[in-house]
C-alpha positions in Angstrom: -0.2 0.0 -0.1 1.4 3.3 -0.8 1.9 6.0 1.7 -1.1 8.4 2.1 0.0 11.9 1.3 -0.9 15.4 2.3 -4.0 17.3 0.9 -2.6 19.6 -1.5 -3.8 23.2 -2.5 -5.0 24.4 -5.9 -3.0 26.0 -8.2 -6.0 27.6 -10.4 -7.5 29.6 -7.7 -7.3 33.3 -8.7 -6.7 34.6 -5.2 -4.4 32.0 -3.7 -2.5 30.3 -6.6 0.1 33.3 -7.1 0.8 32.4 -3.1 1.0 28.8 -4.1 3.0 29.0 -6.9 5.9 30.7 -5.1 6.3 28.3 -3.0 7.3 26.5 -5.1 10.8 28.2 -5.3 10.5 28.6 -1.5 8.8 32.1 -1.4 6.6 33.0 1.6 4.8 35.7 0.0 1.8 38.1 1.1 0.4 41.1 0.1 -0.2 44.7 1.0 -2.7 47.0 -0.4 -1.7 49.9 -2.5 -4.3 52.2 -1.5 -4.0 51.9 2.4 -0.5 50.3 2.9 -2.4 47.2 5.2 -0.9 43.8 4.7 -3.2 41.8 2.9 -3.4 37.8 4.1 -5.2 35.2 3.2 -4.0 36.3 -0.5 -7.0 38.0 -2.1 -7.7 40.3 -5.2 -8.5 43.3 -2.7 -7.5 45.2 0.7 -10.0 43.9 3.4 -10.2 47.3 5.6 -10.2 49.9 3.1 -11.6 47.0 -0.1 -9.7 49.1 -2.3 -7.5 47.2 -5.0 -4.8 46.7 -6.3 -2.2 44.5 -3.9 1.2 44.0 -4.5 3.0 40.8 -3.5 6.0 41.6 -1.0 8.2 38.0 -0.1 8.7 37.4 3.8 11.7 36.6 5.3 9.9 33.6 7.2 10.4 34.5 10.8 8.1 35.1 13.7 6.5 33.9 16.6 3.9 31.6 17.8 0.7 33.5 18.6 -1.4 30.5 19.7 -1.2 26.3 19.2 -3.1 23.5 19.8 -1.4 19.7 19.9 -3.2 17.1 17.8 -3.2 14.0 19.7 -5.2 11.6 17.6 -6.0 11.9 13.8 -7.6 9.7 11.3 -6.5 11.1 8.5 -4.2 8.8 6.5 -1.2 11.4 6.0 -1.9 13.1 9.7 -2.4 10.1 11.7 1.4 9.0 11.4 2.2 12.2 12.4 0.7 12.7 16.0 1.5 14.1 18.3 1.7 17.5 16.0 1.2 20.9 16.6 -1.1 23.4 14.9 -0.3 27.0 15.6 -1.0 30.7 14.5 2.2 32.2 13.8 2.8 35.7 13.4 5.2 36.9 10.7 7.4 39.8 11.4 6.1 41.2 8.1 2.7 41.9 10.3 0.3 38.8 9.0 -0.4 35.4 10.7 -0.9 32.5 9.4 -1.9 28.7 10.0 0.6 26.1 9.7 2.1 23.0 11.4 5.2 23.6 13.8 7.9 20.6 13.2 11.2 19.4 14.8 10.1 19.0 18.5 9.8 15.2 19.4 6.8 16.6 21.9 5.3 19.5 21.2 3.1 19.9 24.5 6.8 20.6 26.3 8.7 22.0 23.7 6.7 24.7 22.7 5.2 27.9 23.8 3.6 30.9 23.0 5.9 33.9 21.5 8.3 31.2 20.8 10.5 32.1 17.8 10.4 30.2 14.5 11.3 30.2 11.2 10.0 28.9 8.2 11.2 25.5 6.5 9.7 23.7 3.4 7.7 20.4 2.7 8.6 20.1 -1.2 5.8 18.7 -3.7 5.6 18.3 -7.2 4.0 21.4 -7.8 4.0 23.5 -4.6 5.8 23.1 -1.2 4.0 23.6 2.4 5.2 26.2 4.4 6.0 24.7 7.8 7.6 26.5 10.9 10.5 24.9 13.4 12.0 26.5 16.5 14.4 29.3 15.5 
């Protein structure tokens, strides 16, 4: 039996497609509104705060801190079930946006992770995209 695979995003979505296409080059992209300079994330075609457009793409350094996290102890999904326990975290990136991801590189996420802990992006490569994950800095 083949190993279970991670669910992957669609590259054809007009809002998020450019974000996912950039991940193949290990670029963590975000948007900034051209009208009001607000950071826009998750990607979309307009600014949420002012409804302005266009929005411009920028590249994050991929550094930030854990805002909040939860440790999954049991998963029935074929891919994630082999990864338990694992942390799902909200990461505050230094450029001013927050994203949901996994924190990897720890044996015991309950004991080794904390709110405010610095993390850095690392990449899980797939054929057409790379998944941005975070590891303690």
